[in-house]
DSSP file (Angstrom, degrees, kcal/mol; ACC not computed):
  #  RESIDUE AA STRUCTURE BP1 BP2  ACC     N-H-->O    O-->H-N    N-H-->O    O-->H-N    TCO  KAPPA ALPHA  PHI   PSI    X-CA   Y-CA   Z-CA
    1    1 A M              0   0    0      0, 0.0     2,-0.2     0, 0.0     3,-0.0   0.000 360.0 360.0 360.0 136.6    0.0    0.0    0.0
    2    2 A N     >  -     0   0    0      1,-0.0     4,-2.1     0, 0.0     5,-0.2  -0.598 360.0 -83.1-121.2-174.4    1.3    3.5   -0.9
    3    3 A K  H  > S+     0   0    0      1,-0.2     4,-2.5     2,-0.2     5,-0.2   0.897 127.0  52.2 -60.5 -42.7    0.1    7.0   -0.2
    4    4 A A  H  > S+     0   0    0      1,-0.2     4,-2.4     2,-0.2    -1,-0.2   0.881 108.6  51.6 -62.5 -37.6   -2.2    7.0   -3.2
    5    5 A D  H  > S+     0   0    0      2,-0.2     4,-2.4     1,-0.2    -1,-0.2   0.894 109.2  50.4 -65.4 -39.8   -3.8    3.8   -2.0
    6    6 A L  H  X S+     0   0    0     -4,-2.1     4,-2.6     2,-0.2     5,-0.2   0.924 110.4  49.5 -62.1 -44.6   -4.3    5.4    1.5
    7    7 A V  H  X S+     0   0    0     -4,-2.5     4,-2.6     1,-0.2    -2,-0.2   0.928 112.3  47.9 -60.7 -45.7   -6.0    8.4   -0.1
    8    8 A N  H  X S+     0   0    0     -4,-2.4     4,-2.4     2,-0.2    -1,-0.2   0.894 111.3  50.7 -63.3 -40.3   -8.3    6.2   -2.2
    9    9 A L  H  X S+     0   0    0     -4,-2.4     4,-2.3     2,-0.2    -2,-0.2   0.930 112.9  45.1 -63.1 -46.5   -9.2    4.1    0.8
   10   10 A I  H  X S+     0   0    0     -4,-2.6     4,-2.9     1,-0.2     5,-0.4   0.905 112.8  51.9 -64.0 -41.4  -10.1    7.1    2.9
   11   11 A H  H  X S+     0   0    0     -4,-2.6     4,-2.0    -5,-0.2    -2,-0.2   0.906 111.3  47.2 -62.0 -42.2  -12.0    8.7    0.0
   12   12 A E  H  < S+     0   0    0     -4,-2.4    -2,-0.2    -5,-0.2    -1,-0.2   0.906 118.1  40.8 -66.2 -42.0  -14.0    5.5   -0.4
   13   13 A K  H  < S+     0   0    0     -4,-2.3    -2,-0.2    -5,-0.2    -1,-0.2   0.890 127.2  30.2 -74.4 -40.4  -14.8    5.1    3.3
   14   14 A M  H  < S-     0   0    0     -4,-2.9    -3,-0.2     1,-0.2    -2,-0.2   0.706  91.3-154.3 -95.4 -22.6  -15.5    8.8    4.1
   15   15 A G     <  +     0   0    0     -4,-2.0    -1,-0.2    -5,-0.4    -2,-0.1  -0.435  47.4  99.6  76.8-158.6  -16.9   10.0    0.8
   16   16 A G  S    S-     0   0    0     -2,-0.1     2,-0.3    -4,-0.1    -1,-0.1  -0.319  85.2 -19.5  75.5-160.9  -16.5   13.7   -0.1
   17   17 A Q     >  -     0   0    0      1,-0.1     4,-1.4    -2,-0.0     3,-0.3  -0.582  50.7-136.2 -86.5 144.6  -13.9   15.1   -2.3
   18   18 A K  H  > S+     0   0    0     -2,-0.3     4,-2.3     1,-0.2     5,-0.2   0.840 104.7  61.1 -65.8 -33.3  -10.7   13.1   -3.1
   19   19 A K  H  > S+     0   0    0      1,-0.2     4,-2.3     2,-0.2    -1,-0.2   0.870 101.7  52.3 -62.4 -37.0   -8.6   16.3   -2.6
   20   20 A V  H  > S+     0   0    0     -3,-0.3     4,-2.0     2,-0.2    -1,-0.2   0.894 108.7  50.3 -66.3 -40.2   -9.8   16.6    1.0
   21   21 A A  H  X S+     0   0    0     -4,-1.4     4,-2.1     2,-0.2    -2,-0.2   0.905 110.9  49.5 -63.6 -41.0   -8.8   12.9    1.7
   22   22 A E  H  X S+     0   0    0     -4,-2.3     4,-2.5     1,-0.2    -2,-0.2   0.900 109.7  50.7 -65.5 -40.8   -5.3   13.7    0.2
   23   23 A E  H  X S+     0   0    0     -4,-2.3     4,-2.4     2,-0.2    -1,-0.2   0.871 109.0  52.9 -63.8 -36.6   -4.9   16.8    2.3
   24   24 A G  H  X S+     0   0    0     -4,-2.0     4,-2.1     2,-0.2    -2,-0.2   0.919 110.2  46.1 -64.0 -44.9   -5.9   14.7    5.4
   25   25 A V  H  X S+     0   0    0     -4,-2.1     4,-2.2     2,-0.2     5,-0.2   0.925 113.7  49.5 -63.7 -44.5   -3.2   12.1    4.7
   26   26 A D  H  X S+     0   0    0     -4,-2.5     4,-2.6     1,-0.2     5,-0.2   0.897 109.7  52.4 -60.6 -40.7   -0.6   14.9    4.0
   27   27 A L  H  X S+     0   0    0     -4,-2.4     4,-2.2     2,-0.2    -1,-0.2   0.899 108.5  50.0 -63.7 -42.1   -1.6   16.6    7.3
   28   28 A I  H  X S+     0   0    0     -4,-2.1     4,-2.1     2,-0.2    -2,-0.2   0.954 115.0  42.4 -61.7 -50.4   -1.1   13.4    9.3
   29   29 A F  H  X S+     0   0    0     -4,-2.2     4,-2.4     1,-0.2    -2,-0.2   0.887 114.9  49.4 -67.8 -38.4    2.4   12.7    7.8
   30   30 A S  H  X S+     0   0    0     -4,-2.6     4,-2.7    -5,-0.2    -1,-0.2   0.868 110.0  52.3 -69.0 -34.3    3.6   16.3    8.0
   31   31 A S  H  X S+     0   0    0     -4,-2.2     4,-2.1    -5,-0.2    -2,-0.2   0.908 111.0  46.7 -66.3 -41.6    2.4   16.5   11.6
   32   32 A I  H  X S+     0   0    0     -4,-2.1     4,-2.2     2,-0.2    -2,-0.2   0.929 114.2  48.4 -63.8 -45.0    4.4   13.4   12.5
   33   33 A T  H  X S+     0   0    0     -4,-2.4     4,-2.3     1,-0.2    -2,-0.2   0.920 111.0  49.7 -61.9 -45.4    7.4   14.7   10.7
   34   34 A D  H  X S+     0   0    0     -4,-2.7     4,-1.5     1,-0.2    -1,-0.2   0.893 110.8  50.0 -62.4 -40.3    7.2   18.1   12.3
   35   35 A S  H  <>S+     0   0    0     -4,-2.1     5,-2.6     1,-0.2     4,-0.2   0.910 110.8  48.9 -64.7 -42.0    7.0   16.6   15.8
   36   36 A L  H ><5S+     0   0    0     -4,-2.2     3,-1.4     1,-0.2    -2,-0.2   0.872 106.3  57.0 -66.0 -36.4   10.0   14.3   15.1
   37   37 A K  H 3<5S+     0   0    0     -4,-2.3    -1,-0.2     1,-0.3    -2,-0.2   0.862 106.1  50.5 -60.6 -35.1   12.0   17.3   13.9
   38   38 A R  T 3<5S-     0   0    0     -4,-1.5    -1,-0.3    -5,-0.2    -2,-0.2   0.472 122.1-110.4 -81.3  -1.8   11.3   19.0   17.3
   39   39 A G  T < 5S+     0   0    0     -3,-1.4    -3,-0.2     1,-0.3     2,-0.2   0.631  71.0 143.0  83.5  13.9   12.5   15.8   19.0
   40   40 A E      < -     0   0    0     -5,-2.6     2,-0.4    -6,-0.2    -1,-0.3  -0.548  50.7-121.5 -87.8 153.2    9.0   14.9   20.3
   41   41 A K        -     0   0    0     -2,-0.2     2,-0.5    10,-0.1    10,-0.2  -0.751  19.1-152.7 -90.7 139.1    7.7   11.4   20.6
   42   42 A V  E     -A   50   0A   0      8,-2.8     8,-3.4    -2,-0.4     2,-0.5  -0.965  11.8-171.1-116.6 116.8    4.5   10.6   18.6
   43   43 A S  E     -A   49   0A   0     -2,-0.5     2,-0.6     6,-0.2     6,-0.2  -0.935   6.2-168.8-112.9 123.0    2.4    7.8   20.1
   44   44 A V  E >>  -A   48   0A   0      4,-3.0     3,-2.2    -2,-0.5     4,-2.1  -0.949  31.7-116.6-112.4 115.1   -0.6    6.4   18.2
   45   45 A S  T 34 S+     0   0    0     -2,-0.6    37,-0.0     1,-0.3     4,-0.0  -0.181  94.1   2.4 -54.1 135.3   -2.8    4.1   20.3
   46   46 A D  T 34 S+     0   0    0      1,-0.1    -1,-0.3    35,-0.0    35,-0.0   0.608 129.2  65.0  61.2  15.3   -2.9    0.5   19.2
   47   47 A F  T <4 S-     0   0    0     -3,-2.2    35,-2.2     1,-0.2     2,-0.3   0.603  99.3 -95.1-125.0 -60.3   -0.4    1.3   16.4
   48   48 A G  E  <  -AB  44  81A   0     -4,-2.1    -4,-3.0    33,-0.3     2,-0.4  -0.982  30.0 -76.6 163.2-172.1    2.9    2.3   17.7
   49   49 A V  E     -AB  43  80A   0     31,-2.5    31,-2.4    -2,-0.3     2,-0.4  -0.979  24.7-156.2-125.8 126.8    5.4    5.0   18.7
   50   50 A F  E     +AB  42  79A   0     -8,-3.4    -8,-2.8    -2,-0.4     2,-0.3  -0.870  29.9 157.9 -97.2 134.3    7.4    7.2   16.4
   51   51 A D  E     - B   0  78A   0     27,-2.8    27,-3.1    -2,-0.4     2,-0.4  -0.912  36.5-117.3-147.5 170.0   10.6    8.6   18.1
   52   52 A V  E     - B   0  77A   0     -2,-0.3     2,-0.4    25,-0.2    23,-0.0  -0.909  21.8-161.4-115.2 147.5   14.0   10.0   17.2
   53   53 A K  E     - B   0  76A   0     23,-2.7    23,-2.8    -2,-0.4     2,-0.5  -0.991  14.3-134.7-130.3 133.6   17.3    8.4   18.2
   54   54 A A  E     - B   0  75A   0     -2,-0.4    21,-0.2    21,-0.2    19,-0.0  -0.754  15.8-158.4 -87.3 127.6   20.7   10.1   18.3
   55   55 A R  E     - B   0  74A   0     19,-3.7    19,-2.1    -2,-0.5     3,-0.1  -0.930  17.7-132.2-104.6 125.5   23.5    8.1   16.7
   56   56 A P        -     0   0    0      0, 0.0     2,-0.0     0, 0.0    15,-0.0  -0.252  30.8 -88.4 -72.2 162.5   26.9    9.1   17.9
   57   57 A A        +     0   0    0     16,-0.1     2,-0.3    13,-0.0    15,-0.2  -0.372  58.3 167.2 -64.7 149.9   29.9    9.8   15.6
   58   58 A R  E     -C   71   0B   0     13,-2.1    13,-3.3    -3,-0.1     2,-0.4  -0.950  36.7-104.6-155.7 171.8   31.9    6.7   14.8
   59   59 A K  E     +C   70   0B   0     -2,-0.3     2,-0.3    11,-0.2    11,-0.2  -0.873  37.9 178.3-104.6 141.3   34.5    5.2   12.6
   60   60 A A  E     -C   69   0B   0      9,-2.6     9,-3.2    -2,-0.4     2,-0.5  -0.925  28.1-112.8-138.5 163.8   33.5    2.8    9.9
   61   61 A R  E     -C   68   0B   0     -2,-0.3     7,-0.2     7,-0.2     6,-0.1  -0.860  23.0-128.9-102.9 129.7   35.3    0.8    7.2
   62   62 A N     >  -     0   0    0      5,-3.1     4,-3.1    -2,-0.5     5,-0.2  -0.660  18.1-148.8 -71.2 118.3   34.7    1.7    3.5
   63   63 A P  T  4 S+     0   0    0      0, 0.0    -1,-0.2     0, 0.0    -2,-0.0   0.778  91.6  51.0 -65.8 -25.4   33.9   -1.8    2.0
   64   64 A R  T  4 S+     0   0    0      1,-0.1    -2,-0.0     3,-0.1    -3,-0.0   0.930 127.8  17.0 -75.4 -45.9   35.5   -0.9   -1.4
   65   65 A T  T  4 S-     0   0    0      2,-0.2    -1,-0.1     0, 0.0     3,-0.1   0.654  90.4-129.6-103.7 -18.4   38.8    0.4   -0.2
   66   66 A G     <  +     0   0    0     -4,-3.1     2,-0.2     1,-0.3    -2,-0.0   0.469  60.3 143.1  79.8   0.9   39.0   -1.0    3.3
   67   67 A E        -     0   0    0     -5,-0.2    -5,-3.1    -6,-0.1     2,-0.3  -0.482  55.0-117.0 -76.1 143.0   39.9    2.5    4.5
   68   68 A M  E     -C   61   0B   0     -7,-0.2     2,-0.3    -2,-0.2    -7,-0.2  -0.651  36.9-174.0 -79.3 133.8   38.6    3.8    7.8
   69   69 A V  E     -C   60   0B   0     -9,-3.2    -9,-2.6    -2,-0.3     2,-0.5  -0.917  25.8-114.3-128.0 154.7   36.3    6.8    7.5
   70   70 A D  E     -C   59   0B   0     -2,-0.3     2,-0.5   -11,-0.2   -11,-0.2  -0.762  23.5-157.0 -88.6 130.7   34.6    9.1   10.0
   71   71 A V  E     -C   58   0B   0    -13,-3.3   -13,-2.1    -2,-0.5     3,-0.1  -0.945  20.6-127.4-107.8 124.2   30.8    8.9   10.1
   72   72 A A        -     0   0    0     -2,-0.5     2,-0.1   -15,-0.2   -17,-0.0  -0.242  27.8 -95.9 -70.0 156.2   29.2   12.0   11.6
   73   73 A A        +     0   0    0    -16,-0.1     2,-0.3   -19,-0.0    -1,-0.1  -0.422  53.6 173.3 -66.4 147.2   26.7   12.0   14.4
   74   74 A T  E     -B   55   0A   0    -19,-2.1   -19,-3.7    -2,-0.1     2,-0.4  -0.956  32.8-122.4-151.5 167.0   23.1   12.0   13.2
   75   75 A T  E     -B   54   0A   0     -2,-0.3   -21,-0.2   -21,-0.2   -23,-0.0  -0.972  30.4-172.6-116.2 131.4   19.5   11.8   14.3
   76   76 A V  E     -B   53   0A   0    -23,-2.8   -23,-2.7    -2,-0.4     2,-0.1  -0.923  25.4-111.0-125.9 148.5   17.3    9.1   12.8
   77   77 A P  E     -B   52   0A   0      0, 0.0     2,-0.3     0, 0.0   -25,-0.2  -0.466  33.0-165.8 -74.6 151.4   13.6    8.3   13.0
   78   78 A K  E     -B   51   0A   0    -27,-3.1   -27,-2.8    -2,-0.1     2,-0.4  -0.990   7.1-161.4-138.4 143.7   12.6    5.1   14.9
   79   79 A F  E     -B   50   0A   0     -2,-0.3     2,-0.5   -29,-0.2   -29,-0.2  -0.996   2.5-169.5-130.4 131.8    9.3    3.2   15.0
   80   80 A R  E     -B   49   0A   0    -31,-2.4   -31,-2.5    -2,-0.4     2,-0.1  -0.981  22.0-134.6-118.2 121.3    8.2    0.7   17.7
   81   81 A A  E     -B   48   0A   0     -2,-0.5   -33,-0.3   -33,-0.2     2,-0.1  -0.451  22.1-118.5 -73.2 144.9    5.1   -1.3   16.9
   82   82 A S     >  -     0   0    0    -35,-2.2     4,-2.4    -2,-0.1     5,-0.2  -0.328  24.7-108.9 -76.5 165.3    2.5   -1.7   19.6
   83   83 A R  H  > S+     0   0    0      1,-0.2     4,-2.7     2,-0.2     5,-0.2   0.892 120.1  55.2 -60.7 -40.5    1.5   -5.0   21.0
   84   84 A A  H  > S+     0   0    0      1,-0.2     4,-2.0     2,-0.2    -1,-0.2   0.897 109.3  46.3 -62.3 -40.7   -1.9   -4.8   19.3
   85   85 A L  H  > S+     0   0    0      2,-0.2     4,-1.7     1,-0.2    -1,-0.2   0.917 112.5  50.1 -67.9 -43.3   -0.2   -4.2   15.9
   86   86 A K  H  X S+     0   0    0     -4,-2.4     4,-1.2     1,-0.2    -2,-0.2   0.915 112.3  47.2 -60.4 -43.3    2.2   -7.1   16.5
   87   87 A D  H  < S+     0   0    0     -4,-2.7    -1,-0.2     1,-0.2    -2,-0.2   0.864 109.6  53.9 -67.0 -36.2   -0.7   -9.4   17.4
   88   88 A A  H  < S+     0   0    0     -4,-2.0    -1,-0.2     1,-0.2    -2,-0.2   0.817 108.8  49.0 -67.6 -30.7   -2.8   -8.3   14.4
   89   89 A V  H  <        0   0    0     -4,-1.7    -1,-0.2     1,-0.2    -2,-0.2   0.742 360.0 360.0 -82.2 -23.6    0.1   -9.1   12.0
   90   90 A K     <        0   0    0     -4,-1.2    -1,-0.2    -5,-0.2    -2,-0.1   0.506 360.0 360.0 -57.0 360.0    0.8  -12.6   13.4
């Protein structure tokens, strides 16, 4: 399922204009993204938790040359599925 499929599903279930369904999907994803940018945790009941994790700087090996390179510190998004989601997928 992709974004267009989500928009179509919401449009079919809710009715109304397709553009409104697309704006709703965009609003949800942009709100989650904005919260993560601010370092906030986003918890969706019975679905899971979106969070950010800081990765420290480290040294890594370039697989092509074998040379050691410095990898900068970064922040990455993280998702933990809820128990209800895990059970539903089993």
